[in-house]
N, C-alpha and C positions, 0 to 999 in steps of 0.2 A: 851581371850581378853587381850591385853596389855594396862594397864592403865597408863603406863609410869613410869619414875623414880621420886620418891618423896624424900624429905628430911624432917627430924624431929629430935627432941632432945629426943629420946626414951632412957630411963635408960638401957634397955636391950642391947643397942648398946654403949651407953656412958660410962657405968660403967664396962667395960671389958678391959683387957690388951691385947686383941688379935684382929685380924681382924674379923669383923662381918658383917653380912648382914641379913636383915629381909625381908622375902617375904610373900606374900599372894597368896596361890594357890587356895583356895576355900572360898566361903562365905556361912556360915552356914544358913543364912536366905533364900538362894536359895535352893528350894527343891531338885533339881538335884545334886547340890554340897553336900548337907547334906547326900544324899544317897551314894555318892561316899566315904564319910568318913566311911561308914560301909562296904566298899568293900576292902578286903585285897589285891586283885590283883591291884586295883587302888592305894592303899597306897604304895605297893611295887614299882609300876611304878614311883610314886612321889619320893620315897627315892632313887631309882636307878638314876633318872634324876639328883637330887641334888648331889649325890655322884660322878657321872660322871663329872658334872660341877666343883665341888670343886677340883677333881683330875686334871682336865684340868688347872684350875687356878693355882694350886700348881705345875704344871709341872710333875704330876705323870701319867705314862702310865696306862690306865685302860684296863684290859683284862677280858674276861669272867671268868678266873681263880680266879680273886680277889673277885668275887661276891659269897657270901655264900648262897647256896640253902636253902630254908625253907622247912621243912618237911610238907607234905600235911596234916597230922593229926593235926599238930600245927595250920595250916591255918584254918581248919574246926573248931577247938576249939575256936580260936579267933573270927571267924565269928559268932559263936553261942553266945559268950559273948557280942559282939557288937549289936546283934539283940534282946537282952533281956533287 
């Protein structure tokens, strides 16, 4: 759902010397969204999405070679930690 562009005087954006953007991808009070926060595959999807958009904004060509694969054992360990 696109809730549209908003403006506000947030310190996280105001008190920096670099270009910044603040986004909301999930709402923790929504049970489905809260469950997605425990899903490493979902989190990787979000991070890849943002990385690709930042690269596009900065004029950096994104290729599959630039993505660092995450070891499967590390994913399992992180999922175990998130579920406890």
